[in-house]
PLY file of the C-alpha trace (Angstrom):
ply
format ascii 1.0
element vertex 221
property float x
property float y
property float z
element edge 220
property int vertex1
property int vertex2
end_header
42.22 110.95 80.29
40.42 108.18 82.13
40.53 105.03 79.97
37.82 103.34 82.03
35.28 105.89 80.79
36.86 106.97 77.51
36.05 103.96 75.34
33.57 101.16 74.93
34.22 97.54 73.96
31.60 95.72 71.91
32.13 91.98 71.38
30.77 90.24 68.29
30.42 86.49 68.67
30.36 83.95 65.84
32.86 83.00 63.18
34.44 79.57 62.96
34.20 78.48 66.59
32.76 80.96 69.07
35.21 83.57 67.81
35.19 87.16 68.96
35.80 90.29 66.95
35.89 93.40 69.12
34.86 96.94 68.23
36.51 99.57 70.41
34.99 103.05 70.18
36.45 106.24 71.64
33.80 108.02 73.69
35.15 111.48 72.80
35.80 111.20 69.08
33.70 108.23 67.99
36.75 106.73 66.27
36.81 102.95 66.02
39.41 100.19 66.28
38.79 96.51 65.50
40.43 93.46 67.05
40.64 90.51 64.61
38.58 89.87 61.49
36.77 86.74 62.65
33.17 87.89 62.17
31.35 88.69 58.89
31.47 92.40 58.22
27.67 92.70 57.94
27.34 91.86 61.64
29.49 94.82 62.58
28.35 97.47 60.12
25.15 98.52 61.96
27.26 99.80 64.86
29.90 101.59 62.80
29.21 105.23 61.99
32.87 106.16 61.44
35.15 103.82 59.43
37.63 102.01 61.72
41.07 103.57 61.73
42.82 100.27 62.48
42.48 96.50 62.68
44.72 94.82 65.26
45.55 91.18 64.51
46.14 88.93 67.53
47.61 86.14 65.36
47.16 84.68 61.90
45.35 81.41 62.52
42.78 81.38 59.73
39.72 81.79 61.95
41.01 85.15 63.22
41.61 86.64 59.77
38.86 84.78 57.94
37.07 87.93 56.73
40.04 90.26 56.46
39.64 90.79 52.71
36.04 91.93 53.24
37.17 94.31 55.97
39.86 95.79 53.75
37.50 96.15 50.80
34.91 97.88 52.98
37.44 100.10 54.77
40.33 100.63 52.30
42.02 103.31 54.43
42.13 101.15 57.56
45.62 100.27 58.83
46.31 96.62 59.69
48.69 96.01 62.60
50.48 92.73 63.23
53.65 90.73 63.82
56.86 91.26 61.86
56.84 87.65 60.63
53.21 87.65 59.57
52.62 86.62 55.96
50.00 89.38 55.82
52.73 91.99 55.51
53.44 90.77 51.98
49.78 90.72 50.96
48.27 93.86 52.46
49.19 97.36 51.35
48.28 99.02 54.64
50.02 96.49 56.89
52.20 97.90 59.66
54.58 95.95 61.87
54.44 96.55 65.60
57.21 95.56 67.98
57.06 94.02 71.43
56.08 96.60 74.05
55.49 99.22 71.40
53.31 102.05 72.61
51.08 103.58 69.95
48.01 105.78 69.87
45.00 105.25 67.66
43.17 108.52 67.96
43.15 109.14 71.71
43.39 105.45 72.60
46.82 104.47 74.03
47.71 100.87 73.14
50.73 98.76 74.04
51.57 95.63 72.06
52.87 92.55 73.87
54.39 89.69 71.87
53.13 86.43 73.35
54.31 83.48 71.22
53.39 79.97 72.26
49.90 79.24 71.01
51.20 80.55 67.68
54.47 82.14 66.66
52.97 85.54 65.80
50.62 85.96 68.76
50.23 89.49 70.09
48.17 90.80 73.00
47.01 94.41 73.03
46.90 96.38 76.25
44.42 99.24 76.48
44.07 99.89 80.19
42.08 98.62 81.97
41.58 95.96 79.27
43.81 93.35 77.64
42.91 91.69 74.34
44.54 88.28 74.50
43.59 86.45 71.31
44.20 82.73 71.83
47.05 83.18 74.32
44.75 83.46 77.33
41.11 82.48 77.71
38.67 82.59 80.58
39.67 79.63 82.72
42.82 78.55 80.90
45.57 79.38 78.45
45.55 78.64 74.75
46.63 75.22 73.53
49.84 74.25 71.72
48.66 71.99 68.92
49.72 73.92 65.80
52.86 73.30 63.79
54.35 76.53 65.10
53.11 76.23 68.69
55.63 75.98 71.52
54.74 75.22 75.12
57.94 76.73 76.54
57.23 79.97 74.73
53.63 79.91 75.94
54.78 79.49 79.55
57.18 82.41 79.14
54.48 84.57 77.54
51.93 83.84 80.25
54.16 84.05 83.31
56.74 86.65 82.29
54.65 88.93 80.10
50.98 88.72 81.09
50.82 87.69 84.74
53.25 90.46 85.67
50.65 93.01 84.58
48.02 94.48 86.88
45.74 91.75 88.18
42.83 94.16 87.81
43.06 94.14 84.01
40.05 92.61 82.30
40.91 90.17 79.53
38.97 89.89 76.29
39.93 86.59 74.62
39.65 85.44 71.02
36.98 82.81 71.72
34.04 82.43 74.07
35.26 79.23 75.73
34.72 80.12 79.37
31.76 80.37 81.71
31.72 84.10 80.99
33.00 86.09 78.00
35.61 88.15 79.87
37.24 88.21 83.29
39.77 90.08 85.41
43.21 88.48 85.57
43.03 88.04 89.35
39.78 86.10 89.06
41.11 84.07 86.14
44.07 82.92 88.23
41.66 81.64 90.86
39.79 79.40 88.41
42.65 78.21 86.19
45.29 75.66 87.27
47.33 76.62 84.19
47.75 80.08 85.70
49.00 78.70 89.02
51.85 76.48 87.82
54.96 76.39 90.03
57.38 76.20 87.09
57.67 75.11 83.45
57.57 71.41 84.31
54.44 71.87 86.36
52.86 73.90 83.54
53.59 71.13 81.02
52.10 68.53 83.38
48.93 70.57 83.90
48.61 71.11 80.14
48.97 67.37 79.51
46.24 66.67 82.06
44.03 69.27 80.43
44.50 67.69 77.00
43.54 64.28 78.36
40.38 65.56 80.03
39.37 68.63 78.06
35.87 69.37 76.82
35.54 69.72 73.07
36.87 72.89 71.48
39.33 73.53 68.71
41.96 75.89 70.09
0 1
1 2
2 3
3 4
4 5
5 6
6 7
7 8
8 9
9 10
10 11
11 12
12 13
13 14
14 15
15 16
16 17
17 18
18 19
19 20
20 21
21 22
22 23
23 24
24 25
25 26
26 27
27 28
28 29
29 30
30 31
31 32
32 33
33 34
34 35
35 36
36 37
37 38
38 39
39 40
40 41
41 42
42 43
43 44
44 45
45 46
46 47
47 48
48 49
49 50
50 51
51 52
52 53
53 54
54 55
55 56
56 57
57 58
58 59
59 60
60 61
61 62
62 63
63 64
64 65
65 66
66 67
67 68
68 69
69 70
70 71
71 72
72 73
73 74
74 75
75 76
76 77
77 78
78 79
79 80
80 81
81 82
82 83
83 84
84 85
85 86
86 87
87 88
88 89
89 90
90 91
91 92
92 93
93 94
94 95
95 96
96 97
97 98
98 99
99 100
100 101
101 102
102 103
103 104
104 105
105 106
106 107
107 108
108 109
109 110
110 111
111 112
112 113
113 114
114 115
115 116
116 117
117 118
118 119
119 120
120 121
121 122
122 123
123 124
124 125
125 126
126 127
127 128
128 129
129 130
130 131
131 132
132 133
133 134
134 135
135 136
136 137
137 138
138 139
139 140
140 141
141 142
142 143
143 144
144 145
145 146
146 147
147 148
148 149
149 150
150 151
151 152
152 153
153 154
154 155
155 156
156 157
157 158
158 159
159 160
160 161
161 162
162 163
163 164
164 165
165 166
166 167
167 168
168 169
169 170
170 171
171 172
172 173
173 174
174 175
175 176
176 177
177 178
178 179
179 180
180 181
181 182
182 183
183 184
184 185
185 186
186 187
187 188
188 189
189 190
190 191
191 192
192 193
193 194
194 195
195 196
196 197
197 198
198 199
199 200
200 201
201 202
202 203
203 204
204 205
205 206
206 207
207 208
208 209
209 210
210 211
211 212
212 213
213 214
214 215
215 216
216 217
217 218
218 219
219 220
């Protein structure tokens, strides 16, 4: 199996604030997997011939699960994957908990889940080589912010430097929002354009984040 030719990634842009929902389609079977429920279902339906087998939640900030009830109503057999502390597990019949570094296959597609708390307590990235779906943990040009009640900058530093930047630098990231100069980027190129990805240590990371907050352009994450 050659993952680089065995699936396609279709981004759908819109939602609350330049959000992405991603449709991943297996080239061999036509089976589909969705990342986040941030886009109205009617935008996605024209490209779906086979009901998605799964919806992977990157975290439960409201803009990323805004249309989840519509998705579930439209695809009642679809399995929802997310964090063990997610409130969704008590509300959704087909919710399944995934653990850190859990390897799981959806059809022929081999995913690995990576817990990445910091931007939010239940943040998860999904590795499907050669791609990495990063939610709001990592954007093009910077990391996510730490402005929510359950954000934690120390955890974000740990997630970025000890869980994501140790991965192959040739991975292409697909973030949860279109906040960069391009919609996706390889990790090695992202390091080159982002001071937050070149911090010397935690203290340096905090300082760079503080400078970013003082000078940032307007966005909400």
